[in-house]
C-alpha positions in Angstrom: 29.8 -56.6 -2.7 32.2 -54.5 -0.6 33.7 -56.2 2.3 32.3 -55.6 5.7 35.3 -53.7 6.9 35.4 -51.1 4.1 33.8 -47.7 4.2 30.8 -47.5 2.0 28.6 -44.7 0.4 25.3 -43.9 1.9 22.3 -45.9 0.2 21.2 -44.4 -3.0 17.8 -43.4 -1.5 19.3 -41.6 1.4 21.8 -39.8 -0.9 19.1 -38.6 -3.3 17.0 -37.2 -0.3 19.9 -35.4 1.1 20.7 -33.9 -2.3 16.9 -32.7 -2.6 17.4 -31.1 0.9 20.4 -29.2 -0.3 22.9 -31.3 1.5 21.2 -31.0 4.9 21.9 -34.2 6.9 19.4 -36.0 9.2 19.9 -36.5 12.9 21.3 -39.6 14.5 18.0 -40.4 16.1 16.3 -40.1 12.6 18.7 -42.5 11.1 18.1 -44.9 14.1 14.3 -44.7 13.5 14.5 -45.4 9.8 16.7 -48.3 10.4 14.1 -49.8 12.9 11.2 -49.1 10.6 13.0 -50.6 7.5 14.1 -53.8 9.1 10.7 -54.2 10.7 8.8 -53.9 7.5 11.5 -56.1 5.8 11.2 -59.1 8.2 7.5 -58.6 8.6 7.3 -59.2 4.8 9.4 -62.4 5.2 7.0 -63.8 7.7 4.1 -62.5 5.7 5.1 -64.7 2.8 5.6 -67.8 5.1 1.9 -67.8 6.3 0.0 -69.0 3.2 0.8 -72.6 3.4 -0.8 -72.9 6.9 -4.0 -70.9 5.5 -4.4 -73.1 2.2 -4.0 -76.5 3.9 -7.6 -77.0 4.6 -8.2 -76.2 0.8 -5.5 -78.4 -0.5 -6.6 -81.3 1.9 -10.2 -80.7 3.0 -10.7 -84.4 3.9 -13.8 -84.6 1.8 -15.4 -81.5 3.2 -17.2 -79.2 0.8 -15.3 -75.9 0.0 -17.9 -73.6 -1.4 -16.9 -71.2 -4.1 -13.1 -72.1 -3.7 -12.9 -74.6 -6.7 -14.6 -72.9 -9.4 -14.7 -69.4 -8.1 -11.2 -68.3 -9.1 -9.4 -65.8 -11.5 -7.6 -68.1 -14.2 -4.5 -67.0 -16.0 -4.5 -67.0 -19.6 -4.4 -70.5 -21.1 -1.4 -69.8 -23.1 0.8 -70.0 -19.9 -0.2 -73.6 -19.1 0.7 -75.9 -22.1 4.5 -75.9 -21.7 4.1 -76.8 -18.0 1.3 -79.1 -18.1 3.1 -82.1 -19.7 6.2 -81.7 -17.5 4.5 -81.4 -14.1 1.0 -82.9 -14.4 0.8 -86.1 -12.4 -1.1 -88.6 -14.4 -1.7 -90.8 -11.3 -3.8 -88.3 -9.5 -7.2 -89.3 -8.5 -9.4 -88.4 -11.6 -9.2 -85.3 -13.5 -7.5 -82.2 -11.9 -10.7 -80.0 -12.7 -12.9 -82.6 -10.9 -10.6 -82.6 -8.0 -10.9 -78.9 -7.7 -14.4 -79.3 -7.7 -14.4 -81.5 -4.7 -12.2 -79.0 -2.9 -8.8 -80.7 -2.9 -5.6 -80.4 -4.9 -3.3 -83.3 -5.9 -1.0 -84.4 -4.5 -2.1 -83.0 -1.2 -5.5 -84.5 -1.0 -6.4 -88.0 -0.1 -5.3 -90.3 2.7 -1.6 -89.2 2.5 -2.5 -85.4 2.4 -1.3 -84.5 5.7 1.9 -86.3 5.4 2.5 -84.5 2.0 1.7 -81.0 3.6 4.1 -81.8 6.5 6.8 -82.6 4.0 6.2 -79.3 2.1 6.7 -77.5 5.5 9.8 -79.5 6.2 11.4 -78.8 2.8 11.1 -75.1 3.5 12.2 -75.1 7.1 15.1 -77.5 6.6 16.6 -75.6 3.7 16.0 -72.4 5.7 18.0 -73.8 8.5 20.8 -75.1 6.3 20.9 -71.8 4.6 21.1 -70.0 7.7 24.5 -71.1 8.7 26.0 -70.1 5.3 23.9 -66.7 5.4 25.5 -65.7 8.8 29.0 -66.7 7.5 28.4 -64.4 4.4 26.7 -61.7 6.2 29.8 -60.9 8.3 31.8 -60.5 4.9 29.3 -58.8 2.5 27.4 -55.7 2.2 24.3 -56.5 4.1 22.1 -54.0 2.3 22.6 -55.6 -1.0 22.6 -59.1 0.6 19.3 -58.5 2.3 17.7 -57.0 -0.7 18.8 -59.8 -3.0 17.5 -62.4 -0.6 14.0 -60.7 -0.4 13.6 -60.4 -4.3 14.6 -64.0 -4.8 12.4 -65.4 -2.0 9.5 -63.4 -3.1 9.9 -64.9 -6.6 9.9 -68.5 -5.5 6.9 -67.8 -3.3 5.0 -66.6 -6.4 6.1 -69.8 -8.2 4.4 -72.0 -5.7 1.0 -70.1 -6.3 1.6 -70.3 -10.1 1.4 -74.0 -9.7 -2.2 -73.6 -9.3 -2.7 -71.8 -12.7 -0.1 -74.1 -14.5 -2.2 -77.0 -13.4 0.9 -78.6 -11.5 0.4 -81.8 -9.5 3.7 -83.1 -9.0 5.0 -83.1 -5.3 8.6 -82.6 -6.6 7.8 -79.2 -8.0 6.3 -77.9 -4.7 9.2 -79.4 -2.8 11.9 -77.7 -4.9 10.2 -74.3 -4.9 9.8 -74.5 -1.1 13.4 -75.3 -0.7 14.6 -72.5 -3.0 12.4 -69.9 -1.0 13.8 -71.2 2.3 17.4 -70.8 1.2 16.7 -67.2 0.1 14.7 -66.5 3.2 17.7 -67.4 5.3 19.4 -64.1 4.2 16.9 -62.3 6.3 17.3 -62.8 10.1 21.1 -62.6 10.4 21.1 -59.4 8.2 18.3 -57.5 10.2 19.6 -58.5 13.6 23.2 -57.5 12.8 22.0 -54.2 11.3 19.9 -53.3 14.3 22.7 -54.5 16.6 25.1 -52.0 14.8 23.0 -49.2 15.6 21.8 -49.9 19.1 24.0 -50.5 22.1 23.1 -52.9 25.0 21.2 -50.3 27.1 17.5 -51.2 26.9 18.3 -53.6 24.1 15.8 -56.2 25.4 12.9 -53.8 25.4 13.9 -52.1 22.1 14.2 -55.4 20.4 11.1 -56.9 22.1 9.0 -54.1 20.4 11.0 -54.4 17.2 10.5 -58.3 17.2 6.7 -57.6 16.8 7.5 -57.8 13.1 7.2 -61.6 13.3 3.8 -61.4 14.6 2.7 -58.5 12.4 3.9 -60.2 9.5 2.0 -63.5 10.4 -1.1 -61.6 11.0 -0.9 -59.7 7.6 0.1 -63.0 5.8 -3.0 -64.7 7.4 -5.3 -62.0 6.5 -4.1 -61.5 3.0 -4.0 -65.3 2.2 -7.4 -65.9 3.8 -8.8 -63.1 1.8 -7.3 -64.1 -1.5 -8.7 -67.8 -1.2 -12.1 -66.6 -2.9 -9.9 -65.9 -6.1 -8.1 -69.3 -6.1 -5.5 -70.5 -3.6 -2.6 -69.5 -5.9 -3.3 -65.9 -5.2 -2.7 -66.5 -1.6 1.0 -67.0 -2.5 1.4 -64.6 -5.4 0.3 -61.5 -3.7 2.7 -61.9 -0.5 5.5 -62.9 -2.8 5.2 -59.9 -4.9 4.9 -57.6 -1.9 8.2 -59.3 -0.5 10.1 -58.6 -3.8 9.0 -55.1 -3.7 10.3 -54.8 -0.2 13.7 -55.7 -1.3 13.9 -52.7 -3.5 12.9 -50.5 -0.4 15.9 -52.0 1.5 18.3 -51.5 -1.3 17.4 -47.8 -1.6 17.2 -46.7 1.9 18.8 -49.0 4.4 22.0 -47.9 6.2 23.8 -50.9 7.5 26.1 -49.0 10.1 26.5 -45.4 11.5 30.0 -45.5 10.2 28.7 -45.5 6.7 27.2 -42.2 7.2 30.0 -40.7 9.1 28.4 -41.2 12.6 29.9 -42.6 15.8 29.4 -46.2 16.7 26.8 -46.6 19.5 28.9 -49.1 21.3 31.6 -46.5 21.6 29.5 -43.8 22.9 27.8 -46.2 25.3 31.1 -47.7 26.8 32.5 -44.2 27.3 29.2 -43.2 29.1 29.2 -46.1 31.2 32.8 -45.8 32.2 32.2 -42.2 33.3 29.2 -43.2 35.4 31.3 -46.0 37.1 34.1 -43.4 37.7 31.6 -41.0 39.5 30.2 -43.8 41.6 33.7 -44.8 42.7 34.6 -41.3 43.4 31.5 -40.9 45.6 32.6 -44.0 47.4 36.1 -42.7 48.0 34.5 -39.4 49.4 32.4 -41.6 51.8 35.4 -43.4 53.0 37.2 -40.2 53.8 34.3 -39.1 55.9 34.4 -42.6 57.6 38.2 -42.0 58.5 37.2 -39.4 61.0 35.2 -42.0 62.9 37.5 -45.0 62.8 40.8 -45.9 61.0 39.9 -49.5 61.1 36.7 -48.9 59.4 38.5 -46.8 57.0 40.8 -49.6 56.1 37.9 -52.0 55.7 36.0 -49.5 53.4 39.2 -49.1 51.2 39.3 -52.8 50.7 35.7 -53.0 49.9 36.2 -50.1 47.3 39.0 -52.1 45.7 36.8 -55.1 45.5 33.8 -53.4 43.9 32.3 -55.5 41.2 34.8 -56.7 38.6 32.5 -55.9 35.9 32.5 -52.1 36.8 36.3 -52.1 36.9 36.2 -53.7 33.4 33.9 -50.9 32.2 36.3 -48.3 33.4 39.0 -49.9 31.5 36.7 -49.7 28.3 37.5 -46.1 28.1 41.0 -47.0 26.7 39.9 -49.9 24.8 36.8 -48.5 22.9 36.7 -49.6 19.3 38.0 -47.2 16.5 35.2 -45.6 14.4 36.0 -48.2 11.6 37.8 -51.3 12.7 39.2 -54.0 10.2 39.0 -56.9 12.5 38.9 -60.4 10.8 35.6 -62.0 10.8 34.9 -64.6 13.4 34.9 -68.2 12.2 32.0 -70.4 12.5 33.6 -72.9 15.0 35.0 -70.0 17.0 31.4 -68.4 17.2 30.1 -71.8 18.5 32.5 -71.6 21.3 31.3 -68.1 22.7 30.0 -68.9 26.1 26.1 -69.2 26.0 25.8 -69.7 22.2 25.4 -73.4 22.1 23.1 -73.5 25.1 20.6 -70.9 23.8 21.0 -72.3 20.3 19.6 -75.7 21.6 17.0 -74.0 23.7 15.8 -72.1 20.6 15.6 -75.6 18.9 12.8 -76.6 21.1 11.1 -73.1 21.5 10.9 -72.7 17.7 9.7 -76.3 17.4 6.6 -75.1 19.4 6.2 -71.8 17.8 6.5 -72.9 14.2 4.1 -75.8 14.8 1.5 -73.2 15.7 2.5 -71.1 12.7 1.9 -73.8 10.2 -0.8 -75.9 11.6 -3.0 -73.6 14.0 -5.5 -72.6 11.3 -5.8 -76.3 10.2 -6.3 -77.3 13.8 -9.0 -74.6 14.3 -10.7 -75.7 11.2 -10.9 -79.3 12.4 -11.9 -78.7 15.9 -15.5 -77.8 16.6 -15.7 -74.7 19.0 -18.9 -74.4 21.0 -20.3 -77.3 18.9 -19.7 -75.5 15.6 -17.2 -75.9 12.7 -15.5 -72.9 11.4 -14.8 -72.3 7.7 -11.2 -71.8 6.2 -11.3 -67.9 6.2 -12.6 -67.7 9.9 -10.1 -70.1 11.0 -7.3 -68.1 9.5 -8.4 -64.9 10.9 -8.9 -66.4 14.3 -5.4 -67.8 14.3 -3.9 -64.4 14.1 -4.7 -63.8 17.8 -1.9 -66.3 18.6 0.5 -63.7 17.0 -1.2 -60.9 18.9 -0.3 -62.7 22.1 3.2 -63.2 20.7 3.6 -59.3 20.2 2.8 -58.9 23.9 5.1 -61.8 25.0 8.0 -60.3 23.0 7.7 -57.0 24.5 7.2 -58.3 28.0 10.0 -60.8 27.9 12.3 -58.1 26.7 11.3 -55.6 29.3 11.7 -58.1 32.2 15.0 -59.3 31.1 16.1 -55.8 30.8 15.1 -54.8 34.3 16.3 -58.0 35.8 19.3 -58.2 33.6 18.5 -62.0 33.5 18.0 -63.3 30.1 18.1 -67.0 30.9 15.8 -66.7 34.0 13.1 -64.8 31.8 13.4 -67.4 28.8 13.2 -70.4 31.1 10.3 -68.8 33.2 8.2 -68.2 30.1 8.8 -71.7 28.6 7.8 -73.5 31.9 4.7 -71.4 32.0 3.9 -72.4 28.4 3.4 -75.9 29.4 0.0 -75.4 31.5 -1.0 -72.9 28.9 -0.7 -75.4 26.1 -2.7 -78.1 28.2 -5.4 -75.5 28.9 -5.8 -74.6 25.3 -6.1 -78.1 24.1 -8.5 -79.1 26.9 -10.7 -76.1 27.2 -10.3 -74.2 23.8 -13.3 -75.8 22.2 -15.6 -74.6 25.1 -16.5 -71.3 23.5 -14.9 -68.7 21.1 -14.2 -66.5 24.0 -12.4 -69.0 26.0 -10.6 -70.1 22.8 -9.4 -66.5 22.0 -8.2 -65.9 25.6 -6.3 -69.1 25.9 -4.7 -68.8 22.4 -3.6 -65.3 23.2 -2.0 -66.5 26.5 -0.2 -69.4 24.7 1.1 -67.0 22.1 2.6 -64.8 24.7 4.3 -67.6 26.6 5.6 -69.2 23.5 6.7 -66.4 21.5 8.1 -64.5 24.3 11.4 -66.5 24.8 11.5 -67.2 21.1 11.7 -63.5 20.5 14.1 -62.8 23.3 16.5 -65.4 22.2 16.5 -64.5 18.5 16.9 -60.9 19.2 18.5 -59.5 22.4 20.3 -62.7 23.4 21.7 -63.0 19.9 22.9 -59.5 19.8 24.5 -59.9 23.5 26.3 -62.9 22.5 27.4 -61.5 19.1 29.3 -58.6 21.0 30.5 -60.7 23.9 33.4 -59.6 25.9 35.4 -62.7 24.8 35.4 -61.3 21.3 37.4 -58.1 22.6 35.5 -55.5 20.7 35.3 -57.4 17.4 31.8 -56.6 15.9 32.1 -59.1 13.0 30.7 -62.0 14.7 27.2 -60.8 15.1 25.7 -62.2 11.9 27.4 -65.4 12.3 26.3 -65.9 16.1 22.7 -64.9 15.0 22.7 -67.4 12.1 24.0 -70.2 14.4 21.2 -69.6 17.1 18.4 -69.1 14.6 19.8 -71.8 12.3 19.7 -74.4 15.0 16.2 -73.2 16.1 15.1 -73.6 12.6 16.0 -77.4 12.6 13.5 -77.7 15.4 11.1 -75.5 13.4 11.5 -78.0 10.6 11.0 -81.0 12.8 7.7 -79.7 14.6 5.5 -79.4 11.6 6.8 -82.6 10.1 6.0 -84.6 13.3 2.7 -82.8 13.4 1.8 -84.2 10.0 2.3 -87.7 11.2 1.0 -87.4 14.9 -2.2 -85.6 13.9 -3.3 -88.6 12.2 -3.5 -90.4 15.7 -5.3 -87.3 17.2 -4.4 -83.9 18.2 -3.7 -85.0 21.9 -0.5 -86.5 20.6 0.5 -83.3 18.9 0.1 -81.3 22.2 2.0 -83.8 24.2 4.9 -83.3 21.8 4.7 -79.6 22.2 4.6 -79.6 26.1 7.6 -81.9 26.1 9.4 -79.6 23.8 8.6 -76.6 26.0 10.0 -78.5 29.0 13.3 -79.4 27.3 13.7 -75.8 26.2 13.5 -74.6 29.9 15.7 -77.4 31.3 18.5 -76.6 28.8 18.9 -73.2 30.4 19.2 -74.6 33.9 23.0 -74.1 34.1 22.7 -70.4 32.9 19.7 -69.7 35.2 21.8 -70.9 38.2 24.6 -68.8 37.1 22.3 -65.7 37.0 21.0 -66.3 40.3 24.5 -66.7 41.9 25.7 -63.5 40.0 22.6 -61.6 41.5 23.3 -62.8 44.9 26.9 -61.9 44.7 26.1 -58.4 43.4 23.4 -57.9 46.1 26.0 -58.8 49.0 28.6 -56.5 47.5 26.0 -53.6 47.3 24.8 -54.4 50.9 28.3 -53.9 52.1 28.7 -50.5 50.3 28.1 -47.1 51.9 24.6 -45.7 51.1 25.7 -43.0 48.7 27.7 -45.5 46.6 25.0 -48.0 46.8 22.5 -45.6 45.3 24.6 -44.7 42.4 25.9 -48.1 41.5 22.3 -49.9 41.7 21.2 -48.9 38.3 24.5 -49.6 36.7 24.9 -53.1 38.1 21.5 -54.3 38.0 19.6 -52.3 35.3 22.0 -52.9 32.2 21.2 -55.4 29.4 23.5 -58.1 28.3 24.5 -61.6 28.9 28.2 -61.2 29.6 29.7 -64.3 31.1 33.1 -64.7 32.4 34.9 -67.5 30.2 
């Protein structure tokens, strides 16, 4: 693969379309739109392929309940495919004959008294390998061609998702097989997030980054919803198809990425958005400072002392504004060959460690819902009635609907307030009573359950989406890097990789705690949300102080300069911190 710093040819699909158009190029906005759409589809497919385990849990371990039409009503693959695998993977110690177990509704080794524990082990196998692979994926992503890197990861991950489902038709009952398949899928899925965040960050500057990425991050919830619906619909053909169909779609998406995804504007001969944005901001600041200077000249007629005071205030106008003016002379070249930022160096970027640890607890909560919510709904009576697997799976998608709203809302609020930490912490603190209410009153009726589920999804997924998108992109282009853009994938991987460790621990603990009652699980989730908020305390205080200082400086400026500087100082995105 080509190095990150080398110029590359356009993707083959784009080159072909341009040729068919007689060499006519597309507009900059068209390329941006295509990048958003393709990366949205790509990561929605990743999440779609992660959803089947949560849907089939109640089929693999029904705890003695009767699963109608799921055991015998399935499409079997040709018998010739089974013999070579049956002897190797069939667990002779399973309770009874495997066919009989199917008739009872379970699937060894996930049925029986230890079924929940083994289901939890399957979850942690995927998520632990995903977190482990994330650190390496980010390191490689800043050094390789992200288009090929991402497409390769999608194809390989889809292949292993299909292998999990094939265990149903190869009559495999060995826990080791499912663990290894999940671990391999997790490793290849780790290529996804650092790649898509880096590519979107390459095409979009900091202006309105929170809102844009909040909308774009809906791919997580859209993928979860599609995965739930596809897996639930495929159950009537046998639980294996709940994996095979999403896995095949994911592998096909890898070909779409390879053919059409442009990693950087420079690859197409277009200017870097950070360069254009920095120059525009510098011009805006200069105009505001010139207006302030004109105002001071007018004040000179009234009082020489007042003029001196105004000049001093002008000289002390926000340090950040002066730095922006300076960026006009330090804007990156069209193609820079900066060395990639090292792993330990990326950890030392201000804010990276704090947000990574916050995401650890935030993702613990989010992924516990991702993997266990359909199972919880299936086991909890709502209005005195028990729901079947398909209905529980479909109902659980409303949590992700709330997640879409939460991601957009958190991004928009953080853009308007220029306060990522305050926004993320506020959402996490509000999630605590939301979790309590859902556990306590979610069983009253379907309407109450849906309402509380959507609210919980909004508050839980809001900060998760904000940290993994806008915050990661901000920190990956932090001022301490001095314009070096080859840290974005590494920073993204550090933050999301650390969060994925929490994502692995949450479902694992749920497998054990649910045996003592679901109340213990919700206590764990509320404590995790509390820790996530507390970890951001230092950054929250820093943002509050920064805003008070900016407000005081604006208050001391003349009315004309204040109006022109307000949007620049308070409306921009970014988590820039002085070192």
